[in-house]
Structures are given as structure tokens and as C-alpha cells.
C-alpha positions as CSV (number, residue, x, y, z in Angstrom):
1,M,170.2,-18.7,6.2
2,T,170.8,-19.8,9.9
3,I,174.2,-19.2,12.1
4,S,175.3,-22.6,13.7
5,P,175.8,-22.0,17.6
6,L,179.4,-22.4,17.1
7,R,180.3,-19.5,14.6
8,R,177.4,-17.6,17.3
9,R,180.1,-18.0,20.0
10,I,182.9,-16.7,17.7
11,R,183.4,-13.3,19.0
12,P,185.5,-10.7,16.5
13,I,189.0,-10.5,18.1
14,T,189.7,-6.6,18.9
15,I,193.2,-5.2,19.7
16,G,193.4,-2.6,22.0
17,R,196.0,0.4,22.4
18,P,199.1,-1.1,24.0
19,S,199.7,0.1,27.5
20,P,202.4,2.4,28.2
21,I,204.3,-0.7,29.8
22,V,204.8,-1.9,26.5
23,Y,206.0,1.4,25.1
24,V,208.4,1.3,27.8
25,F,209.8,-2.4,27.6
26,L,210.0,-1.6,23.7
27,A,212.0,2.0,24.4
28,I,214.5,-0.3,26.6
29,V,215.4,-2.9,24.1
30,M,215.8,0.0,21.2
31,V,218.4,1.4,23.5
32,A,220.1,-1.9,24.4
33,S,220.2,-2.9,20.8
34,V,221.5,0.8,19.6
35,F,223.9,1.5,22.3
36,P,226.9,-1.2,21.3
37,L,226.7,1.0,17.8
38,Y,226.5,4.5,19.3
39,W,229.1,3.7,21.8
40,S,231.6,2.4,19.0
41,L,230.7,5.7,17.5
42,L,231.8,7.5,20.4
43,I,235.2,6.0,20.6
44,G,235.8,5.6,16.8
45,S,235.2,9.2,16.5
46,G,237.8,9.9,19.5
47,D,241.3,9.4,19.7
48,S,243.5,6.8,21.3
49,S,243.1,8.2,24.9
50,T,239.5,8.3,24.3
51,I,238.6,4.9,25.6
52,N,240.4,5.2,29.2
53,D,239.3,8.9,29.6
54,P,236.8,8.6,32.5
55,N,235.3,12.2,31.6
56,M,234.7,11.2,28.2
57,S,231.9,13.0,26.3
58,W,228.6,11.2,25.3
59,W,229.0,13.1,22.1
60,P,230.7,12.0,18.8
61,G,234.2,13.5,18.4
62,G,235.6,14.6,15.1
63,N,238.1,12.4,14.3
64,F,235.6,9.9,13.0
65,F,236.6,10.8,8.8
66,A,240.6,10.7,10.2
67,N,240.3,7.2,11.9
68,A,238.4,5.8,8.7
69,A,241.1,7.6,6.7
70,S,243.6,5.1,8.5
71,V,241.8,2.2,8.4
72,I,241.3,2.3,4.4
73,G,244.6,3.6,4.1
74,N,246.4,0.4,6.0
75,Q,247.9,-1.8,4.1
76,S,247.4,-4.8,6.2
77,V,244.0,-4.2,5.9
78,N,243.7,-3.9,2.3
79,F,240.2,-2.5,2.9
80,W,238.8,-2.3,-0.7
81,K,239.5,-6.2,-1.8
82,S,238.3,-7.7,1.7
83,L,235.3,-5.2,1.2
84,G,234.6,-6.4,-2.6
85,N,235.2,-10.3,-1.3
86,S,232.8,-9.7,1.4
87,V,230.0,-8.5,-1.0
88,I,230.5,-11.4,-3.6
89,V,230.6,-14.3,-1.0
90,S,227.3,-12.9,1.1
91,S,225.4,-12.1,-2.1
92,V,226.5,-15.3,-3.5
93,V,225.7,-17.3,-0.3
94,S,222.1,-15.4,0.2
95,A,221.2,-15.9,-3.5
96,S,222.2,-19.8,-3.0
97,V,220.5,-20.4,0.4
98,V,216.9,-18.5,-0.6
99,F,217.0,-20.6,-3.9
100,F,218.0,-23.7,-2.4
101,S,216.2,-23.6,0.8
102,T,213.1,-22.6,-1.4
103,L,213.2,-25.8,-3.4
104,A,213.7,-28.2,-0.6
105,G,210.9,-26.3,1.4
106,Y,208.6,-26.6,-1.1
107,S,209.4,-30.3,-1.6
108,F,208.9,-30.9,2.1
109,A,205.5,-29.2,2.1
110,K,203.9,-30.1,-1.0
111,L,205.3,-33.3,-2.4
112,R,204.7,-36.5,-1.3
113,F,207.5,-39.2,-1.0
114,R,209.0,-41.8,1.1
115,A,210.8,-41.0,4.4
116,K,209.7,-37.1,3.8
117,K,209.2,-36.7,7.9
118,G,212.4,-38.8,8.5
119,L,214.4,-36.4,6.1
120,L,212.8,-33.3,7.2
121,V,213.9,-34.6,11.5
122,F,217.1,-35.3,10.0
123,V,217.5,-31.5,8.4
124,I,216.5,-29.9,11.4
125,A,218.5,-32.1,13.5
126,T,221.9,-31.1,11.8
127,T,221.0,-27.3,13.2
128,A,221.9,-28.7,16.8
129,V,225.4,-29.7,15.6
130,P,227.9,-27.2,16.7
131,T,230.1,-25.4,13.8
132,Q,233.3,-26.3,15.7
133,L,232.7,-29.8,15.5
134,G,232.9,-29.7,11.8
135,V,236.0,-27.4,11.3
136,V,238.6,-30.3,11.1
137,P,236.9,-32.4,8.1
138,L,235.8,-29.6,6.5
139,F,239.3,-27.8,6.5
140,I,240.8,-31.5,5.4
141,A,238.2,-31.6,2.5
142,M,239.2,-27.7,1.4
143,S,242.8,-28.7,1.4
144,T,242.5,-31.6,-0.5
145,F,240.2,-29.7,-3.2
146,G,242.8,-27.2,-3.4
147,W,240.5,-23.8,-2.5
148,T,242.2,-22.9,1.1
149,G,242.8,-18.9,0.6
150,T,240.0,-18.8,-2.0
151,L,236.5,-17.3,-1.6
152,G,235.1,-21.1,-3.0
153,A,236.4,-22.4,0.3
154,V,233.8,-20.0,2.2
155,I,230.9,-20.2,-0.4
156,V,230.6,-23.4,-1.3
157,P,230.0,-24.8,2.4
158,A,227.4,-22.5,2.9
159,L,225.4,-22.9,-0.1
160,V,222.6,-24.6,1.7
161,S,221.0,-23.7,5.3
162,A,219.2,-26.2,7.2
163,F,217.5,-23.6,9.1
164,G,216.5,-22.1,5.8
165,V,215.0,-25.5,4.6
166,F,213.2,-25.6,8.1
167,W,212.0,-21.9,7.5
168,M,210.3,-22.3,4.1
169,T,208.9,-25.3,4.6
170,Q,207.0,-24.3,7.8
171,Y,206.1,-20.9,5.9
172,I,205.1,-22.8,2.2
173,G,203.1,-25.4,4.3
174,Q,201.0,-22.7,5.5
175,A,201.2,-20.2,2.9
176,L,200.5,-22.0,-0.1
177,P,197.3,-23.9,-0.8
178,D,197.3,-27.5,-1.9
179,E,194.7,-26.9,-4.4
180,L,196.9,-24.4,-6.4
181,V,199.8,-26.8,-6.4
182,E,197.2,-29.4,-7.9
183,A,195.7,-27.0,-10.4
184,G,199.0,-26.6,-11.8
185,R,199.7,-30.0,-12.3
186,I,196.4,-30.5,-14.0
187,D,197.0,-27.6,-16.5
188,G,200.3,-29.7,-17.6
189,A,203.1,-27.8,-15.2
190,S,206.0,-30.3,-14.7
191,M,207.2,-30.3,-11.2
192,F,209.6,-27.7,-11.3
193,Q,207.2,-25.3,-13.1
194,T,204.6,-25.5,-10.4
195,F,207.8,-24.6,-7.5
196,W,209.0,-21.9,-10.1
197,Y,205.6,-20.2,-11.1
198,I,203.5,-21.2,-8.1
199,G,205.6,-22.2,-5.1
200,L,208.5,-19.5,-5.3
201,P,206.4,-16.4,-5.6
202,S,204.0,-17.4,-3.0
203,A,207.0,-17.8,-0.9
204,R,208.6,-14.5,-1.6
205,P,208.0,-12.5,1.6
206,A,209.6,-15.5,3.9
207,A,212.6,-15.6,0.9
208,A,213.0,-11.9,1.5
209,M,213.7,-12.5,5.3
210,L,215.8,-15.4,4.8
211,A,218.1,-13.5,2.0
212,L,218.4,-10.9,4.5
213,F,219.4,-12.9,7.9
214,T,221.6,-14.9,5.6
215,F,223.1,-11.8,4.2
216,I,223.9,-10.2,7.5
217,T,224.9,-13.7,8.9
218,T,227.6,-14.2,6.1
219,W,228.9,-10.7,6.2
220,T,229.7,-10.7,10.0
221,N,231.2,-14.8,10.0
222,F,235.0,-14.3,11.3
223,F,234.9,-17.9,12.3
224,W,235.6,-19.9,9.3
225,P,236.7,-17.4,6.9
226,F,239.5,-16.7,9.7
227,I,240.6,-19.9,9.4
228,V,240.5,-21.2,5.7
229,L,241.3,-17.7,4.3
230,N,244.9,-15.8,4.1
231,A,246.0,-12.4,4.2
232,D,246.2,-12.1,0.5
233,N,242.4,-12.4,0.2
234,P,240.6,-11.8,3.2
235,T,236.7,-10.9,4.1
236,L,236.1,-7.6,5.9
237,P,236.1,-9.3,9.2
238,V,239.0,-11.2,8.8
239,S,241.3,-8.0,7.5
240,L,239.8,-5.6,10.4
241,A,241.3,-8.4,12.9
242,T,244.8,-7.3,11.5
243,L,244.1,-4.1,13.3
244,Q,244.7,-5.6,16.4
245,A,247.4,-7.6,15.5
246,N,250.2,-5.1,17.2
247,Y,251.6,-4.6,20.7
248,F,249.6,-1.1,21.2
249,I,246.1,-1.5,20.2
250,D,244.2,1.8,19.3
251,Y,240.7,1.0,19.9
252,S,239.6,4.3,18.0
253,I,241.0,3.1,14.8
254,V,240.0,-0.3,15.2
255,L,235.7,0.9,16.0
256,A,235.9,3.3,13.1
257,G,236.5,0.3,11.1
258,V,233.9,-1.7,12.8
259,L,231.8,1.1,11.7
260,L,232.9,1.3,8.0
261,A,231.8,-2.3,8.2
262,T,228.4,-1.9,9.6
263,L,227.4,0.7,7.1
264,P,226.9,-1.7,4.3
265,L,224.0,-3.5,6.5
266,I,222.4,0.0,7.8
267,A,222.4,1.2,3.9
268,L,220.7,-2.3,3.1
269,F,218.2,-2.1,5.9
270,V,217.5,1.6,4.7
271,I,217.2,0.7,1.4
272,A,215.1,-2.6,1.4
273,G,213.6,-2.5,4.9
274,K,210.4,-1.0,3.9
275,Q,210.1,-3.4,0.7
276,L,210.9,-6.3,3.5
277,V,208.0,-5.1,6.0
278,A,205.4,-4.5,3.1
279,G,206.5,-8.2,2.1
280,I,206.1,-9.7,5.5
281,M,202.7,-7.9,5.8
282,Q,201.3,-9.0,2.5
283,G,202.3,-12.7,3.3
284,A,200.9,-12.7,6.9
285,V,197.4,-11.5,5.0
286,K,197.5,-14.1,2.5
287,G,198.7,-16.7,5.5
């Protein structure tokens, strides 16, 4: 067996040990990323005078649990109901975005139909439209349906994501061979069965990352829920905003509430982080 000249010119790619500059750069990025959360812990574990104290200690104080109890016990915050609403909204939106984005991405990547490229370009172009431009007509629509003040007004407009469609189209187009889809069709599988049994499992790593991004984005979303929900049925960011509605703002209470709202996201990373990284590496090897 002879080796072609082209193959002889190919040399294996070796990845050397990163230089110290890379480690320094990564350390700076890590500190910059973690500092806002640590600053919230410093203020949230102090008292009302901590934020204005020029000699403030860089170690957390001992008032965090007292401040957290003040947030949970605040009648205007309605903490447990807003926490449950955030869990419902984030879970439903994440599941819907993953399903519909994977379905649309599979269709754009593996199916042949008219105006496919034009439709994909149109979907991608919608990501350039600012959310604020659609607020007025969207609010009129929700008001017409009688959904203002309900969780449906937050969930329904977010069921499909243009970014998710683009993300899954790119991933499925590279990770799933056309021959595998054609083999499924030859075996008698319908179009939806090829998506469910072949396309969806192959897109699992990208779907996991999309679910995580969508959950975080929905959990921290403040703009649209603040407009369409009321004080009786808020999500967590909207209810925490009431802590700043007084003439005197106790930032130790406010930032303790922010930390409470962040704890579920940290728990999600701790629980699912290992599986997500493993899924990404698995997808990278298969790609």
C-alpha cells in the first residue's frame, strides 16, 4: 500500500504545554468573573453601613443568614411564590426551546425543501432585532389574550429561540452524517422517527448546553417579566426589585437577596457541570 504525497505532507498536530502567560490570563479572567459574586457576599453578609465603610473588611461578615431571613420574611417580596414561579418558567422555557430548536435545526441541516437557506437567514436575522422593539405589540397581544399578570405571558413568547435554532443547525449539520439519516429512512422510519431516534440523541451535547444557557437567561430575565407580571404573581428578579422601592435602600438586604437568587444556578452547575463537560467532549470527539 502506497502513501500519497498529500498524506506524507500531513504531520500530526501536537499540543504543547501552555505558557505561563496563558495561566496568568486565565487567572485574571477567573478573578474578574468571580469578583462580583464575592462583592455581593461581602455586602450581603454585613449590615446597612458596610457598603459605605472605607475600612470595610475583605472577609465576609456574620449577618448573611439574618439578612437572608429578612428577605424571605419580607411580605412584599413573596419569596417562595416568586421562587416557584421562576422554577416553573425557566424549566418550561428551557424544555421547549431545546425541543423546538433541535427539531428546527434538524430540519434545516438534514432535510431538503424550498427556500431553506432563505428561511434560515430570516431566522438568524431576527436575532439582530432588539427585544425592546417588540415590547409594545407583544404587550398588546398579551393584553388581548387576557394573559397579563399570568406566567403564560412570560412563557409563551419565549418557547422558541432563533439563537437556539441556529446553534442546533450548526451542530447537527456537522455531527450527524447524512448516511445515518438515509439509512433510517431506508429502514422505514418516518421523518419524525428519524429525528426522534437519530437526530435528537446525536444532538444531546449541544442540547444540554442550550438548555443550560436558556435556563440561566430565563432565570435572570427581568425586563419583560417586570412589564407583564404584577406584584401578586412575580418571578424572583421582579420580586427582589421591591427591595429597592423604599426611600432608604439597605444594600446588605438587597445583595443577600441576590445571592439567594444565585444559589439555585450555582447548585445547577455543581450537579450538572460534570455531565455537561462530558457531553461536550463526547460531541467534540464524534464531530
